[in-house]
C-alpha positions as CSV (number, residue, x, y, z in Angstrom):
1,M,119.5,30.6,104.5
2,P,118.1,32.7,101.7
3,R,117.4,36.4,102.3
4,Y,114.2,38.0,101.0
5,T,113.3,41.6,100.6
6,L,109.6,42.3,100.1
7,N,107.5,45.4,99.7
8,L,104.4,44.9,101.8
9,F,101.8,47.6,102.2
10,G,104.4,50.2,101.1
11,L,106.9,49.0,103.7
12,E,110.2,47.3,102.7
13,I,110.8,44.2,104.8
14,S,114.0,42.1,104.7
15,F,114.4,38.8,106.4
16,K,116.1,35.4,106.2
17,T,114.1,32.1,106.2
18,D,114.4,28.5,105.2
19,A,111.0,28.7,103.5
20,E,111.0,28.2,99.8
21,N,110.3,31.1,97.4
22,D,106.8,29.7,96.5
23,R,105.7,29.9,100.2
24,I,107.0,33.4,100.5
25,E,105.2,34.5,97.4
26,A,102.0,32.8,98.5
27,A,102.2,34.5,101.9
28,Q,102.8,37.9,100.3
29,E,99.9,37.4,97.9
30,Y,97.6,36.3,100.7
31,L,98.5,39.3,102.9
32,E,98.1,41.8,100.1
33,K,94.7,40.3,99.3
34,K,93.6,40.5,103.0
35,Y,94.9,44.0,103.3
36,G,93.1,45.1,100.1
37,E,89.8,43.6,101.4
38,L,90.1,45.4,104.7
39,T,91.0,48.7,103.2
40,V,88.0,48.6,101.0
41,A,85.7,47.6,103.8
42,A,87.3,49.9,106.5
43,G,86.9,53.1,104.7
44,D,89.1,56.0,106.0
45,L,91.3,54.3,108.6
46,S,95.0,54.7,109.2
47,K,97.4,52.0,107.9
48,E,98.1,51.1,111.5
49,K,94.5,50.4,112.3
50,V,94.0,48.4,109.1
51,L,97.1,46.3,109.9
52,T,95.8,45.8,113.4
53,F,92.4,44.6,112.1
54,M,94.3,42.3,109.7
55,L,96.3,40.9,112.6
56,L,93.1,40.2,114.5
57,S,91.5,38.6,111.5
58,L,94.5,36.4,110.9
59,A,94.7,35.4,114.6
60,D,91.0,34.5,114.5
61,D,91.5,32.4,111.4
62,Y,94.4,30.6,113.0
63,L,92.5,29.9,116.2
64,V,89.5,28.6,114.3
65,N,91.6,26.4,112.1
66,R,93.6,25.1,115.1
67,S,90.3,24.1,116.8
68,R,89.1,22.4,113.6
69,L,92.3,20.5,113.3
70,A,92.1,19.3,116.9
71,Q,88.5,18.1,116.3
72,L,89.6,16.3,113.1
73,E,92.5,14.7,114.9
74,E,90.1,13.6,117.7
75,R,87.6,12.2,115.1
76,I,90.4,10.3,113.3
77,G,91.5,8.8,116.6
78,E,88.0,7.6,117.3
79,I,87.7,6.1,113.8
80,L,91.0,4.3,114.2
81,E,90.0,2.9,117.6
82,K,86.8,1.5,116.1
83,A,88.7,0.0,113.2
84,E,91.0,-2.0,115.6
């Protein structure tokens, strides 16, 4: 299992994962972009608060997308039933 060491938000993070390098780089880029957007919009907040807002934002995105996926799966099931 490959080991990665990243510098995120001024913090050095080391971990092992089976994920390919492209996924790690894409995740890092996405997090840095989100962090940048929040720091610009948040003004003078501590890093901890900005990271907490980022976690809340990512959790909300995840929950919304999980709900949309469930709706799409239900819709596909309905379409497949009608096609039979």
